[in-house]
N, C-alpha and C positions, 0 to 999 in steps of 0.2 A: 530526456533531453536536458542538458545542463543549461544554465543561463547564458553561458558563453557560446552555445551552439554545438558543443560536442556531446556525444552520447556515451553513456556508461554501458558496460556490458550488461548490468542488471536492467538498465532501462530498455535495452534491445530485447532482452528476454521477456520483460513485462509487456512490451508492445506486441511481440509475436504472440504471446499468450492472449492478449486482449483481442487481436485479430481473429484468432481461432475461436474464442468465446463469442465473437460477433458473427460467426459463421463464414468468415473470410479466409479460413485456413482449412487444411485437410489432415491435420495430425490426429492420430488416435488419442482418446482421452487419457490413457495411461501416460503417454508422452507429455501431454498437456499438464497433467498433474505433477509429473516429475519436473518439468520446467518451472512450474509455479513454486514448488517446494525449493528447488535450487535457487531461484531468484530471491526468495524470501530469506532463506538461511544464509545466503552469501551477501546480501545487500549491505553495503556500507555507504552511508550518506557522505557526499562530498561538500555538503553545506550544513549549516546549523539552522537554516530557515525552515520552520515547521510546515509552512504551506508548500514549499518546494519538495520537501521530503514526502508529504502526503501525496502530491502529484506523482512522484517517482515510485513510491512503494505501496500506496494504498488505493489510489483512484482506479487502477485497472480492475480491481475487484469490487470496490465499494461505490464507484461513481459512474463507470462506463457501462451503458446498457449493452447487452443484458448483464447486469451485475451478478456476480456469483456470490457475493457477500451482501449483507444488509446495507441499505443506504444509511449512513451515519448521521445525516442531517435530522435533527429533532429527536435523537435517541436519548438526550439528556444523560450522557455518560459522565461519570465522575473521573477525576484524574487517576484515582486508585484502580478503577476498572480498566481504563485504557492501559495503564502500566502493567497490570496483571495479564492482559491479553497480549501485549507485546512480549512479555516474559514467557508465558505458557502456551500462547496460541489460543484458538477457540475451537468450536465444533469442527469446522472445516479449514480453519486458518492456522497456518504454522506460526511459530514464534519468530520474532525478528531480533535475534541476539546481537546483531551488528549495529543497532541504533542505540547509542549510549551517550551519556553526558549531556552537554548543552543541546545537542541535536534531539535527543530523546525528550528532554524537558520541553523544548519548543514544539515538537510534534504533538506531545500530549496536550499542551495548551491549545494548539490549533484544533485538534479533534474535539476537545471540550467546547470550543466556540461554535461548533457546527450545530447549534441549538435550533436554528430556524433557517429557512431558505435565504434569509438576509445575512447569514453568518459570513465571515471572511473567507 
């Protein structure tokens, strides 16, 4: 959901994926994984705000129970590690090539601040 109340296509895909992962959907896992991959590889932020990008692109896997990815709070990630993961993906995480420039820098900064439950 954008700040002005409109939804992006990627946001709708991520929300659908999140519902399935919470047991509220009935899609086969192959379809779910395909939707996740499509949403990640086609995601293009419409803002440069790191927190908003995190909510749109990351929270459905890293913050919404049952999370499919690790909770990033307290992981003490370096900016270099976050950048590398955005570029190459991780064990189960695809890369996010559409997050570039100022948006990328702000997202990396935001993820690095998730050092404790009191992080922004």
